[in-house]
FIZANU-979525 format. One record per residue (C-alpha): x, y, z; residue in one letter; chain. Coordinates in steps of 0.5 Angstrom, whole numbers, plus 500, padded with zeros to 3 digits. Example, Ala and Ser with C-alpha at 12.3 -4.5 7.8 and 13.67 -1.06 7.14 Angstrom:
! residues 2
<gutor><x>525</x><y>491</y><z>516</z><rest>a</rest><kette>A</kette></gutor>
<gutor><x>527</x><y>498</y><z>514</z><rest>s</rest><kette>A</kette></gutor>
! end
This chain:
! residues 314
<gutor><x>547</x><y>361</y><z>578</z><rest>x</rest><kette>A</kette></gutor>
<gutor><x>549</x><y>361</y><z>571</z><rest>x</rest><kette>A</kette></gutor>
<gutor><x>550</x><y>368</y><z>568</z><rest>x</rest><kette>A</kette></gutor>
<gutor><x>545</x><y>369</y><z>562</z><rest>x</rest><kette>A</kette></gutor>
<gutor><x>549</x><y>370</y><z>556</z><rest>x</rest><kette>A</kette></gutor>
<gutor><x>549</x><y>375</y><z>550</z><rest>x</rest><kette>A</kette></gutor>
<gutor><x>551</x><y>374</y><z>542</z><rest>x</rest><kette>A</kette></gutor>
<gutor><x>558</x><y>376</y><z>540</z><rest>x</rest><kette>A</kette></gutor>
<gutor><x>556</x><y>382</y><z>536</z><rest>x</rest><kette>A</kette></gutor>
<gutor><x>559</x><y>379</y><z>529</z><rest>x</rest><kette>A</kette></gutor>
<gutor><x>552</x><y>373</y><z>531</z><rest>x</rest><kette>A</kette></gutor>
<gutor><x>545</x><y>373</y><z>527</z><rest>x</rest><kette>A</kette></gutor>
<gutor><x>542</x><y>374</y><z>534</z><rest>x</rest><kette>A</kette></gutor>
<gutor><x>546</x><y>380</y><z>535</z><rest>x</rest><kette>A</kette></gutor>
<gutor><x>543</x><y>383</y><z>530</z><rest>x</rest><kette>A</kette></gutor>
<gutor><x>536</x><y>381</y><z>531</z><rest>x</rest><kette>A</kette></gutor>
<gutor><x>538</x><y>384</y><z>538</z><rest>x</rest><kette>A</kette></gutor>
<gutor><x>541</x><y>390</y><z>536</z><rest>x</rest><kette>A</kette></gutor>
<gutor><x>534</x><y>392</y><z>530</z><rest>x</rest><kette>A</kette></gutor>
<gutor><x>530</x><y>390</y><z>538</z><rest>x</rest><kette>A</kette></gutor>
<gutor><x>533</x><y>394</y><z>543</z><rest>x</rest><kette>A</kette></gutor>
<gutor><x>536</x><y>400</y><z>539</z><rest>x</rest><kette>A</kette></gutor>
<gutor><x>534</x><y>402</y><z>532</z><rest>x</rest><kette>A</kette></gutor>
<gutor><x>527</x><y>398</y><z>531</z><rest>x</rest><kette>A</kette></gutor>
<gutor><x>525</x><y>401</y><z>537</z><rest>x</rest><kette>A</kette></gutor>
<gutor><x>527</x><y>409</y><z>534</z><rest>x</rest><kette>A</kette></gutor>
<gutor><x>524</x><y>407</y><z>528</z><rest>x</rest><kette>A</kette></gutor>
<gutor><x>517</x><y>405</y><z>531</z><rest>x</rest><kette>A</kette></gutor>
<gutor><x>517</x><y>412</y><z>536</z><rest>x</rest><kette>A</kette></gutor>
<gutor><x>520</x><y>416</y><z>530</z><rest>x</rest><kette>A</kette></gutor>
<gutor><x>514</x><y>414</y><z>527</z><rest>x</rest><kette>A</kette></gutor>
<gutor><x>509</x><y>414</y><z>532</z><rest>x</rest><kette>A</kette></gutor>
<gutor><x>512</x><y>422</y><z>533</z><rest>x</rest><kette>A</kette></gutor>
<gutor><x>511</x><y>424</y><z>524</z><rest>x</rest><kette>A</kette></gutor>
<gutor><x>504</x><y>420</y><z>524</z><rest>x</rest><kette>A</kette></gutor>
<gutor><x>501</x><y>425</y><z>530</z><rest>x</rest><kette>A</kette></gutor>
<gutor><x>504</x><y>431</y><z>526</z><rest>x</rest><kette>A</kette></gutor>
<gutor><x>501</x><y>429</y><z>520</z><rest>x</rest><kette>A</kette></gutor>
<gutor><x>494</x><y>429</y><z>523</z><rest>x</rest><kette>A</kette></gutor>
<gutor><x>496</x><y>435</y><z>526</z><rest>x</rest><kette>A</kette></gutor>
<gutor><x>497</x><y>439</y><z>520</z><rest>x</rest><kette>A</kette></gutor>
<gutor><x>491</x><y>436</y><z>517</z><rest>x</rest><kette>A</kette></gutor>
<gutor><x>486</x><y>438</y><z>522</z><rest>x</rest><kette>A</kette></gutor>
<gutor><x>489</x><y>445</y><z>521</z><rest>x</rest><kette>A</kette></gutor>
<gutor><x>488</x><y>445</y><z>514</z><rest>x</rest><kette>A</kette></gutor>
<gutor><x>482</x><y>443</y><z>515</z><rest>x</rest><kette>A</kette></gutor>
<gutor><x>481</x><y>449</y><z>519</z><rest>x</rest><kette>A</kette></gutor>
<gutor><x>483</x><y>455</y><z>514</z><rest>x</rest><kette>A</kette></gutor>
<gutor><x>479</x><y>457</y><z>508</z><rest>x</rest><kette>A</kette></gutor>
<gutor><x>482</x><y>459</y><z>503</z><rest>x</rest><kette>A</kette></gutor>
<gutor><x>480</x><y>465</y><z>499</z><rest>x</rest><kette>A</kette></gutor>
<gutor><x>480</x><y>467</y><z>492</z><rest>x</rest><kette>A</kette></gutor>
<gutor><x>487</x><y>471</y><z>489</z><rest>x</rest><kette>A</kette></gutor>
<gutor><x>487</x><y>477</y><z>491</z><rest>x</rest><kette>A</kette></gutor>
<gutor><x>487</x><y>483</y><z>487</z><rest>x</rest><kette>A</kette></gutor>
<gutor><x>482</x><y>478</y><z>482</z><rest>x</rest><kette>A</kette></gutor>
<gutor><x>487</x><y>476</y><z>475</z><rest>x</rest><kette>A</kette></gutor>
<gutor><x>482</x><y>478</y><z>468</z><rest>x</rest><kette>A</kette></gutor>
<gutor><x>477</x><y>482</y><z>472</z><rest>x</rest><kette>A</kette></gutor>
<gutor><x>476</x><y>488</y><z>468</z><rest>x</rest><kette>A</kette></gutor>
<gutor><x>470</x><y>491</y><z>473</z><rest>x</rest><kette>A</kette></gutor>
<gutor><x>476</x><y>491</y><z>478</z><rest>x</rest><kette>A</kette></gutor>
<gutor><x>480</x><y>497</y><z>480</z><rest>x</rest><kette>A</kette></gutor>
<gutor><x>485</x><y>500</y><z>485</z><rest>x</rest><kette>A</kette></gutor>
<gutor><x>484</x><y>506</y><z>488</z><rest>x</rest><kette>A</kette></gutor>
<gutor><x>491</x><y>509</y><z>492</z><rest>x</rest><kette>A</kette></gutor>
<gutor><x>492</x><y>516</y><z>495</z><rest>x</rest><kette>A</kette></gutor>
<gutor><x>498</x><y>520</y><z>494</z><rest>x</rest><kette>A</kette></gutor>
<gutor><x>501</x><y>523</y><z>500</z><rest>x</rest><kette>A</kette></gutor>
<gutor><x>504</x><y>519</y><z>506</z><rest>x</rest><kette>A</kette></gutor>
<gutor><x>501</x><y>513</y><z>502</z><rest>x</rest><kette>A</kette></gutor>
<gutor><x>505</x><y>512</y><z>496</z><rest>x</rest><kette>A</kette></gutor>
<gutor><x>509</x><y>517</y><z>498</z><rest>x</rest><kette>A</kette></gutor>
<gutor><x>513</x><y>519</y><z>503</z><rest>x</rest><kette>A</kette></gutor>
<gutor><x>510</x><y>526</y><z>506</z><rest>x</rest><kette>A</kette></gutor>
<gutor><x>505</x><y>531</y><z>501</z><rest>x</rest><kette>A</kette></gutor>
<gutor><x>506</x><y>533</y><z>494</z><rest>x</rest><kette>A</kette></gutor>
<gutor><x>504</x><y>540</y><z>495</z><rest>x</rest><kette>A</kette></gutor>
<gutor><x>510</x><y>542</y><z>498</z><rest>x</rest><kette>A</kette></gutor>
<gutor><x>515</x><y>537</y><z>495</z><rest>x</rest><kette>A</kette></gutor>
<gutor><x>512</x><y>542</y><z>489</z><rest>x</rest><kette>A</kette></gutor>
<gutor><x>514</x><y>547</y><z>493</z><rest>x</rest><kette>A</kette></gutor>
<gutor><x>522</x><y>546</y><z>495</z><rest>x</rest><kette>A</kette></gutor>
<gutor><x>521</x><y>546</y><z>487</z><rest>x</rest><kette>A</kette></gutor>
<gutor><x>519</x><y>552</y><z>485</z><rest>x</rest><kette>A</kette></gutor>
<gutor><x>522</x><y>555</y><z>490</z><rest>x</rest><kette>A</kette></gutor>
<gutor><x>528</x><y>553</y><z>488</z><rest>x</rest><kette>A</kette></gutor>
<gutor><x>528</x><y>555</y><z>481</z><rest>x</rest><kette>A</kette></gutor>
<gutor><x>525</x><y>563</y><z>483</z><rest>x</rest><kette>A</kette></gutor>
<gutor><x>517</x><y>562</y><z>483</z><rest>x</rest><kette>A</kette></gutor>
<gutor><x>517</x><y>565</y><z>490</z><rest>x</rest><kette>A</kette></gutor>
<gutor><x>521</x><y>568</y><z>496</z><rest>x</rest><kette>A</kette></gutor>
<gutor><x>525</x><y>564</y><z>502</z><rest>x</rest><kette>A</kette></gutor>
<gutor><x>520</x><y>566</y><z>508</z><rest>x</rest><kette>A</kette></gutor>
<gutor><x>514</x><y>562</y><z>504</z><rest>x</rest><kette>A</kette></gutor>
<gutor><x>520</x><y>556</y><z>503</z><rest>x</rest><kette>A</kette></gutor>
<gutor><x>519</x><y>557</y><z>510</z><rest>x</rest><kette>A</kette></gutor>
<gutor><x>513</x><y>555</y><z>511</z><rest>x</rest><kette>A</kette></gutor>
<gutor><x>512</x><y>550</y><z>507</z><rest>x</rest><kette>A</kette></gutor>
<gutor><x>518</x><y>546</y><z>511</z><rest>x</rest><kette>A</kette></gutor>
<gutor><x>514</x><y>549</y><z>517</z><rest>x</rest><kette>A</kette></gutor>
<gutor><x>508</x><y>545</y><z>514</z><rest>x</rest><kette>A</kette></gutor>
<gutor><x>512</x><y>539</y><z>511</z><rest>x</rest><kette>A</kette></gutor>
<gutor><x>515</x><y>537</y><z>518</z><rest>x</rest><kette>A</kette></gutor>
<gutor><x>508</x><y>537</y><z>522</z><rest>x</rest><kette>A</kette></gutor>
<gutor><x>506</x><y>532</y><z>516</z><rest>x</rest><kette>A</kette></gutor>
<gutor><x>511</x><y>528</y><z>517</z><rest>x</rest><kette>A</kette></gutor>
<gutor><x>511</x><y>527</y><z>525</z><rest>x</rest><kette>A</kette></gutor>
<gutor><x>504</x><y>528</y><z>526</z><rest>x</rest><kette>A</kette></gutor>
<gutor><x>502</x><y>523</y><z>519</z><rest>x</rest><kette>A</kette></gutor>
<gutor><x>496</x><y>526</y><z>518</z><rest>x</rest><kette>A</kette></gutor>
<gutor><x>493</x><y>532</y><z>514</z><rest>x</rest><kette>A</kette></gutor>
<gutor><x>493</x><y>537</y><z>518</z><rest>x</rest><kette>A</kette></gutor>
<gutor><x>486</x><y>542</y><z>514</z><rest>x</rest><kette>A</kette></gutor>
<gutor><x>489</x><y>549</y><z>516</z><rest>x</rest><kette>A</kette></gutor>
<gutor><x>495</x><y>547</y><z>513</z><rest>x</rest><kette>A</kette></gutor>
<gutor><x>494</x><y>543</y><z>507</z><rest>x</rest><kette>A</kette></gutor>
<gutor><x>488</x><y>550</y><z>506</z><rest>x</rest><kette>A</kette></gutor>
<gutor><x>495</x><y>554</y><z>506</z><rest>x</rest><kette>A</kette></gutor>
<gutor><x>498</x><y>550</y><z>503</z><rest>x</rest><kette>A</kette></gutor>
<gutor><x>493</x><y>550</y><z>497</z><rest>x</rest><kette>A</kette></gutor>
<gutor><x>492</x><y>559</y><z>498</z><rest>x</rest><kette>A</kette></gutor>
<gutor><x>500</x><y>558</y><z>497</z><rest>x</rest><kette>A</kette></gutor>
<gutor><x>500</x><y>554</y><z>491</z><rest>x</rest><kette>A</kette></gutor>
<gutor><x>495</x><y>557</y><z>488</z><rest>x</rest><kette>A</kette></gutor>
<gutor><x>498</x><y>564</y><z>487</z><rest>x</rest><kette>A</kette></gutor>
<gutor><x>505</x><y>562</y><z>486</z><rest>x</rest><kette>A</kette></gutor>
<gutor><x>502</x><y>558</y><z>480</z><rest>x</rest><kette>A</kette></gutor>
<gutor><x>497</x><y>564</y><z>477</z><rest>x</rest><kette>A</kette></gutor>
<gutor><x>500</x><y>567</y><z>471</z><rest>x</rest><kette>A</kette></gutor>
<gutor><x>504</x><y>562</y><z>469</z><rest>x</rest><kette>A</kette></gutor>
<gutor><x>502</x><y>557</y><z>463</z><rest>x</rest><kette>A</kette></gutor>
<gutor><x>500</x><y>550</y><z>465</z><rest>x</rest><kette>A</kette></gutor>
<gutor><x>505</x><y>547</y><z>460</z><rest>x</rest><kette>A</kette></gutor>
<gutor><x>511</x><y>551</y><z>463</z><rest>x</rest><kette>A</kette></gutor>
<gutor><x>509</x><y>548</y><z>470</z><rest>x</rest><kette>A</kette></gutor>
<gutor><x>509</x><y>541</y><z>467</z><rest>x</rest><kette>A</kette></gutor>
<gutor><x>515</x><y>541</y><z>466</z><rest>x</rest><kette>A</kette></gutor>
<gutor><x>518</x><y>543</y><z>472</z><rest>x</rest><kette>A</kette></gutor>
<gutor><x>514</x><y>538</y><z>475</z><rest>x</rest><kette>A</kette></gutor>
<gutor><x>517</x><y>533</y><z>471</z><rest>x</rest><kette>A</kette></gutor>
<gutor><x>524</x><y>535</y><z>474</z><rest>x</rest><kette>A</kette></gutor>
<gutor><x>521</x><y>536</y><z>481</z><rest>x</rest><kette>A</kette></gutor>
<gutor><x>519</x><y>529</y><z>480</z><rest>x</rest><kette>A</kette></gutor>
<gutor><x>527</x><y>527</y><z>479</z><rest>x</rest><kette>A</kette></gutor>
<gutor><x>529</x><y>532</y><z>484</z><rest>x</rest><kette>A</kette></gutor>
<gutor><x>524</x><y>531</y><z>490</z><rest>x</rest><kette>A</kette></gutor>
<gutor><x>520</x><y>525</y><z>489</z><rest>x</rest><kette>A</kette></gutor>
<gutor><x>523</x><y>519</y><z>486</z><rest>x</rest><kette>A</kette></gutor>
<gutor><x>526</x><y>518</y><z>492</z><rest>x</rest><kette>A</kette></gutor>
<gutor><x>520</x><y>518</y><z>497</z><rest>x</rest><kette>A</kette></gutor>
<gutor><x>516</x><y>512</y><z>494</z><rest>x</rest><kette>A</kette></gutor>
<gutor><x>514</x><y>507</y><z>499</z><rest>x</rest><kette>A</kette></gutor>
<gutor><x>517</x><y>500</y><z>495</z><rest>x</rest><kette>A</kette></gutor>
<gutor><x>511</x><y>496</y><z>499</z><rest>x</rest><kette>A</kette></gutor>
<gutor><x>505</x><y>501</y><z>497</z><rest>x</rest><kette>A</kette></gutor>
<gutor><x>509</x><y>501</y><z>490</z><rest>x</rest><kette>A</kette></gutor>
<gutor><x>509</x><y>493</y><z>490</z><rest>x</rest><kette>A</kette></gutor>
<gutor><x>502</x><y>493</y><z>492</z><rest>x</rest><kette>A</kette></gutor>
<gutor><x>499</x><y>496</y><z>486</z><rest>x</rest><kette>A</kette></gutor>
<gutor><x>505</x><y>493</y><z>481</z><rest>x</rest><kette>A</kette></gutor>
<gutor><x>501</x><y>487</y><z>484</z><rest>x</rest><kette>A</kette></gutor>
<gutor><x>493</x><y>489</y><z>481</z><rest>x</rest><kette>A</kette></gutor>
<gutor><x>497</x><y>492</y><z>475</z><rest>x</rest><kette>A</kette></gutor>
<gutor><x>499</x><y>485</y><z>474</z><rest>x</rest><kette>A</kette></gutor>
<gutor><x>493</x><y>482</y><z>474</z><rest>x</rest><kette>A</kette></gutor>
<gutor><x>490</x><y>486</y><z>468</z><rest>x</rest><kette>A</kette></gutor>
<gutor><x>487</x><y>491</y><z>473</z><rest>x</rest><kette>A</kette></gutor>
<gutor><x>488</x><y>498</y><z>472</z><rest>x</rest><kette>A</kette></gutor>
<gutor><x>490</x><y>504</y><z>477</z><rest>x</rest><kette>A</kette></gutor>
<gutor><x>489</x><y>510</y><z>479</z><rest>x</rest><kette>A</kette></gutor>
<gutor><x>492</x><y>515</y><z>484</z><rest>x</rest><kette>A</kette></gutor>
<gutor><x>486</x><y>520</y><z>487</z><rest>x</rest><kette>A</kette></gutor>
<gutor><x>490</x><y>527</y><z>491</z><rest>x</rest><kette>A</kette></gutor>
<gutor><x>488</x><y>533</y><z>493</z><rest>x</rest><kette>A</kette></gutor>
<gutor><x>495</x><y>534</y><z>490</z><rest>x</rest><kette>A</kette></gutor>
<gutor><x>495</x><y>538</y><z>483</z><rest>x</rest><kette>A</kette></gutor>
<gutor><x>492</x><y>534</y><z>478</z><rest>x</rest><kette>A</kette></gutor>
<gutor><x>498</x><y>536</y><z>473</z><rest>x</rest><kette>A</kette></gutor>
<gutor><x>502</x><y>533</y><z>479</z><rest>x</rest><kette>A</kette></gutor>
<gutor><x>499</x><y>527</y><z>480</z><rest>x</rest><kette>A</kette></gutor>
<gutor><x>499</x><y>525</y><z>472</z><rest>x</rest><kette>A</kette></gutor>
<gutor><x>506</x><y>526</y><z>472</z><rest>x</rest><kette>A</kette></gutor>
<gutor><x>506</x><y>521</y><z>478</z><rest>x</rest><kette>A</kette></gutor>
<gutor><x>502</x><y>516</y><z>476</z><rest>x</rest><kette>A</kette></gutor>
<gutor><x>506</x><y>517</y><z>469</z><rest>x</rest><kette>A</kette></gutor>
<gutor><x>512</x><y>515</y><z>472</z><rest>x</rest><kette>A</kette></gutor>
<gutor><x>510</x><y>509</y><z>476</z><rest>x</rest><kette>A</kette></gutor>
<gutor><x>506</x><y>506</y><z>470</z><rest>x</rest><kette>A</kette></gutor>
<gutor><x>499</x><y>507</y><z>472</z><rest>x</rest><kette>A</kette></gutor>
<gutor><x>494</x><y>509</y><z>470</z><rest>x</rest><kette>A</kette></gutor>
<gutor><x>492</x><y>515</y><z>470</z><rest>x</rest><kette>A</kette></gutor>
<gutor><x>490</x><y>520</y><z>477</z><rest>x</rest><kette>A</kette></gutor>
<gutor><x>483</x><y>524</y><z>480</z><rest>x</rest><kette>A</kette></gutor>
<gutor><x>487</x><y>530</y><z>483</z><rest>x</rest><kette>A</kette></gutor>
<gutor><x>485</x><y>538</y><z>485</z><rest>x</rest><kette>A</kette></gutor>
<gutor><x>484</x><y>542</y><z>477</z><rest>x</rest><kette>A</kette></gutor>
<gutor><x>486</x><y>550</y><z>477</z><rest>x</rest><kette>A</kette></gutor>
<gutor><x>483</x><y>553</y><z>473</z><rest>x</rest><kette>A</kette></gutor>
<gutor><x>487</x><y>556</y><z>467</z><rest>x</rest><kette>A</kette></gutor>
<gutor><x>484</x><y>559</y><z>461</z><rest>x</rest><kette>A</kette></gutor>
<gutor><x>488</x><y>560</y><z>454</z><rest>x</rest><kette>A</kette></gutor>
<gutor><x>493</x><y>556</y><z>457</z><rest>x</rest><kette>A</kette></gutor>
<gutor><x>495</x><y>559</y><z>463</z><rest>x</rest><kette>A</kette></gutor>
<gutor><x>493</x><y>560</y><z>471</z><rest>x</rest><kette>A</kette></gutor>
<gutor><x>488</x><y>564</y><z>474</z><rest>x</rest><kette>A</kette></gutor>
<gutor><x>489</x><y>562</y><z>480</z><rest>x</rest><kette>A</kette></gutor>
<gutor><x>483</x><y>560</y><z>482</z><rest>x</rest><kette>A</kette></gutor>
<gutor><x>480</x><y>552</y><z>482</z><rest>x</rest><kette>A</kette></gutor>
<gutor><x>475</x><y>549</y><z>478</z><rest>x</rest><kette>A</kette></gutor>
<gutor><x>470</x><y>547</y><z>485</z><rest>x</rest><kette>A</kette></gutor>
<gutor><x>474</x><y>545</y><z>491</z><rest>x</rest><kette>A</kette></gutor>
<gutor><x>480</x><y>541</y><z>493</z><rest>x</rest><kette>A</kette></gutor>
<gutor><x>479</x><y>533</y><z>491</z><rest>x</rest><kette>A</kette></gutor>
<gutor><x>479</x><y>532</y><z>499</z><rest>x</rest><kette>A</kette></gutor>
<gutor><x>475</x><y>527</y><z>503</z><rest>x</rest><kette>A</kette></gutor>
<gutor><x>468</x><y>527</y><z>500</z><rest>x</rest><kette>A</kette></gutor>
<gutor><x>470</x><y>530</y><z>494</z><rest>x</rest><kette>A</kette></gutor>
<gutor><x>475</x><y>523</y><z>493</z><rest>x</rest><kette>A</kette></gutor>
<gutor><x>469</x><y>518</y><z>494</z><rest>x</rest><kette>A</kette></gutor>
<gutor><x>465</x><y>522</y><z>489</z><rest>x</rest><kette>A</kette></gutor>
<gutor><x>470</x><y>523</y><z>484</z><rest>x</rest><kette>A</kette></gutor>
<gutor><x>471</x><y>515</y><z>484</z><rest>x</rest><kette>A</kette></gutor>
<gutor><x>464</x><y>514</y><z>484</z><rest>x</rest><kette>A</kette></gutor>
<gutor><x>463</x><y>518</y><z>477</z><rest>x</rest><kette>A</kette></gutor>
<gutor><x>470</x><y>515</y><z>474</z><rest>x</rest><kette>A</kette></gutor>
<gutor><x>466</x><y>507</y><z>476</z><rest>x</rest><kette>A</kette></gutor>
<gutor><x>461</x><y>509</y><z>472</z><rest>x</rest><kette>A</kette></gutor>
<gutor><x>465</x><y>513</y><z>466</z><rest>x</rest><kette>A</kette></gutor>
<gutor><x>470</x><y>506</y><z>466</z><rest>x</rest><kette>A</kette></gutor>
<gutor><x>464</x><y>500</y><z>467</z><rest>x</rest><kette>A</kette></gutor>
<gutor><x>467</x><y>499</y><z>473</z><rest>x</rest><kette>A</kette></gutor>
<gutor><x>464</x><y>494</y><z>480</z><rest>x</rest><kette>A</kette></gutor>
<gutor><x>466</x><y>498</y><z>486</z><rest>x</rest><kette>A</kette></gutor>
<gutor><x>464</x><y>492</y><z>490</z><rest>x</rest><kette>A</kette></gutor>
<gutor><x>470</x><y>488</y><z>486</z><rest>x</rest><kette>A</kette></gutor>
<gutor><x>476</x><y>495</y><z>487</z><rest>x</rest><kette>A</kette></gutor>
<gutor><x>481</x><y>496</y><z>492</z><rest>x</rest><kette>A</kette></gutor>
<gutor><x>483</x><y>503</y><z>496</z><rest>x</rest><kette>A</kette></gutor>
<gutor><x>488</x><y>504</y><z>500</z><rest>x</rest><kette>A</kette></gutor>
<gutor><x>490</x><y>511</y><z>504</z><rest>x</rest><kette>A</kette></gutor>
<gutor><x>493</x><y>513</y><z>510</z><rest>x</rest><kette>A</kette></gutor>
<gutor><x>488</x><y>518</y><z>512</z><rest>x</rest><kette>A</kette></gutor>
<gutor><x>481</x><y>518</y><z>517</z><rest>x</rest><kette>A</kette></gutor>
<gutor><x>479</x><y>523</y><z>511</z><rest>x</rest><kette>A</kette></gutor>
<gutor><x>479</x><y>518</y><z>505</z><rest>x</rest><kette>A</kette></gutor>
<gutor><x>475</x><y>514</y><z>511</z><rest>x</rest><kette>A</kette></gutor>
<gutor><x>468</x><y>515</y><z>505</z><rest>x</rest><kette>A</kette></gutor>
<gutor><x>472</x><y>513</y><z>498</z><rest>x</rest><kette>A</kette></gutor>
<gutor><x>475</x><y>507</y><z>503</z><rest>x</rest><kette>A</kette></gutor>
<gutor><x>467</x><y>506</y><z>506</z><rest>x</rest><kette>A</kette></gutor>
<gutor><x>466</x><y>505</y><z>498</z><rest>x</rest><kette>A</kette></gutor>
<gutor><x>470</x><y>499</y><z>496</z><rest>x</rest><kette>A</kette></gutor>
<gutor><x>469</x><y>492</y><z>498</z><rest>x</rest><kette>A</kette></gutor>
<gutor><x>477</x><y>491</y><z>499</z><rest>x</rest><kette>A</kette></gutor>
<gutor><x>479</x><y>497</y><z>503</z><rest>x</rest><kette>A</kette></gutor>
<gutor><x>486</x><y>498</y><z>506</z><rest>x</rest><kette>A</kette></gutor>
<gutor><x>489</x><y>503</y><z>511</z><rest>x</rest><kette>A</kette></gutor>
<gutor><x>496</x><y>504</y><z>508</z><rest>x</rest><kette>A</kette></gutor>
<gutor><x>501</x><y>507</y><z>513</z><rest>x</rest><kette>A</kette></gutor>
<gutor><x>495</x><y>510</y><z>517</z><rest>x</rest><kette>A</kette></gutor>
<gutor><x>494</x><y>516</y><z>522</z><rest>x</rest><kette>A</kette></gutor>
<gutor><x>491</x><y>514</y><z>529</z><rest>x</rest><kette>A</kette></gutor>
<gutor><x>484</x><y>515</y><z>528</z><rest>x</rest><kette>A</kette></gutor>
<gutor><x>484</x><y>511</y><z>521</z><rest>x</rest><kette>A</kette></gutor>
<gutor><x>487</x><y>505</y><z>524</z><rest>x</rest><kette>A</kette></gutor>
<gutor><x>483</x><y>506</y><z>530</z><rest>x</rest><kette>A</kette></gutor>
<gutor><x>476</x><y>505</y><z>524</z><rest>x</rest><kette>A</kette></gutor>
<gutor><x>480</x><y>501</y><z>521</z><rest>x</rest><kette>A</kette></gutor>
<gutor><x>480</x><y>495</y><z>526</z><rest>x</rest><kette>A</kette></gutor>
<gutor><x>473</x><y>496</y><z>529</z><rest>x</rest><kette>A</kette></gutor>
<gutor><x>471</x><y>496</y><z>521</z><rest>x</rest><kette>A</kette></gutor>
<gutor><x>476</x><y>489</y><z>520</z><rest>x</rest><kette>A</kette></gutor>
<gutor><x>480</x><y>492</y><z>515</z><rest>x</rest><kette>A</kette></gutor>
<gutor><x>486</x><y>490</y><z>512</z><rest>x</rest><kette>A</kette></gutor>
<gutor><x>492</x><y>495</y><z>515</z><rest>x</rest><kette>A</kette></gutor>
<gutor><x>499</x><y>495</y><z>512</z><rest>x</rest><kette>A</kette></gutor>
<gutor><x>505</x><y>500</y><z>515</z><rest>x</rest><kette>A</kette></gutor>
<gutor><x>512</x><y>501</y><z>511</z><rest>x</rest><kette>A</kette></gutor>
<gutor><x>514</x><y>507</y><z>517</z><rest>x</rest><kette>A</kette></gutor>
<gutor><x>518</x><y>503</y><z>522</z><rest>x</rest><kette>A</kette></gutor>
<gutor><x>521</x><y>497</y><z>519</z><rest>x</rest><kette>A</kette></gutor>
<gutor><x>516</x><y>491</y><z>522</z><rest>x</rest><kette>A</kette></gutor>
<gutor><x>511</x><y>487</y><z>519</z><rest>x</rest><kette>A</kette></gutor>
<gutor><x>504</x><y>488</y><z>517</z><rest>x</rest><kette>A</kette></gutor>
<gutor><x>499</x><y>489</y><z>524</z><rest>x</rest><kette>A</kette></gutor>
<gutor><x>494</x><y>484</y><z>521</z><rest>x</rest><kette>A</kette></gutor>
<gutor><x>487</x><y>486</y><z>521</z><rest>x</rest><kette>A</kette></gutor>
<gutor><x>481</x><y>483</y><z>520</z><rest>x</rest><kette>A</kette></gutor>
<gutor><x>484</x><y>477</y><z>514</z><rest>x</rest><kette>A</kette></gutor>
<gutor><x>491</x><y>476</y><z>515</z><rest>x</rest><kette>A</kette></gutor>
<gutor><x>496</x><y>478</y><z>509</z><rest>x</rest><kette>A</kette></gutor>
<gutor><x>502</x><y>478</y><z>511</z><rest>x</rest><kette>A</kette></gutor>
<gutor><x>507</x><y>482</y><z>508</z><rest>x</rest><kette>A</kette></gutor>
<gutor><x>513</x><y>486</y><z>510</z><rest>x</rest><kette>A</kette></gutor>
<gutor><x>514</x><y>493</y><z>511</z><rest>x</rest><kette>A</kette></gutor>
<gutor><x>520</x><y>499</y><z>509</z><rest>x</rest><kette>A</kette></gutor>
<gutor><x>525</x><y>498</y><z>504</z><rest>x</rest><kette>A</kette></gutor>
<gutor><x>525</x><y>494</y><z>497</z><rest>x</rest><kette>A</kette></gutor>
<gutor><x>525</x><y>487</y><z>500</z><rest>x</rest><kette>A</kette></gutor>
<gutor><x>519</x><y>489</y><z>505</z><rest>x</rest><kette>A</kette></gutor>
<gutor><x>516</x><y>490</y><z>498</z><rest>x</rest><kette>A</kette></gutor>
<gutor><x>516</x><y>485</y><z>494</z><rest>x</rest><kette>A</kette></gutor>
<gutor><x>513</x><y>480</y><z>500</z><rest>x</rest><kette>A</kette></gutor>
<gutor><x>507</x><y>486</y><z>500</z><rest>x</rest><kette>A</kette></gutor>
<gutor><x>506</x><y>484</y><z>492</z><rest>x</rest><kette>A</kette></gutor>
<gutor><x>507</x><y>477</y><z>493</z><rest>x</rest><kette>A</kette></gutor>
<gutor><x>502</x><y>477</y><z>500</z><rest>x</rest><kette>A</kette></gutor>
<gutor><x>497</x><y>481</y><z>497</z><rest>x</rest><kette>A</kette></gutor>
<gutor><x>497</x><y>477</y><z>491</z><rest>x</rest><kette>A</kette></gutor>
<gutor><x>497</x><y>469</y><z>495</z><rest>x</rest><kette>A</kette></gutor>
<gutor><x>493</x><y>470</y><z>501</z><rest>x</rest><kette>A</kette></gutor>
<gutor><x>489</x><y>466</y><z>506</z><rest>x</rest><kette>A</kette></gutor>
<gutor><x>486</x><y>466</y><z>512</z><rest>x</rest><kette>A</kette></gutor>
! end
């Protein structure tokens, strides 16, 4: 029986054979693979819903409201203020130790303690009594550079900048003294600040408050009043906070965000489907409700967060 003959390597028949047994068969399989991949990608895209761009550029009725302590800045502004005032001989070492303990508790617990905050408020009021408002404002500028500028969360700063870049107004809303909050807002390029107002007569602090600290429900009331004055639609506004004490504020707006949340706020955010960012550990932002991926911590994370908030997809 004759052996089957194969074409010589350089013959025309050899080229046809290679096309059939080699490259041609590989190309067909590859084409089938690419066809299936395209089909899968198309089906997946069809299942996704693209949300409107947020923050929406050029919307005059939209704005953003940011809590300060542990949201925009690590720790509590009033404690950093206390350190700076101690350095300038406004009070004694014993009171500084108290400030330091309250600050350490705040950093470790990640939430406000009503007793500590009340003590800090009373201490601050007694410290500034008899001093001129202009003097405290000038010192506040120095204290910001010394103790606060390096504690701004880059990720939260990027979120605020995204609103500014969209042409929206951005306010801090904090229980910190309004003078301190105003300095921080101006240094960050924000629109302004709502804060606790200490009474002054003739430009001199009396050691009393006007009303109560801007805390909890008082923040929501202040934002509502501002929205009326500025002709804002709160359903189109955003709010950011770390604390369950600010649930009234977060519930007021159409776009609530939990930032570096305490345990209670984290649980509430999950229940309500609110969006969440955590810049404390370097891990990726936890996705709650409609995902909006953002990096955490560091400047790179802040840049990603700014991009993510502008181009969010389900």
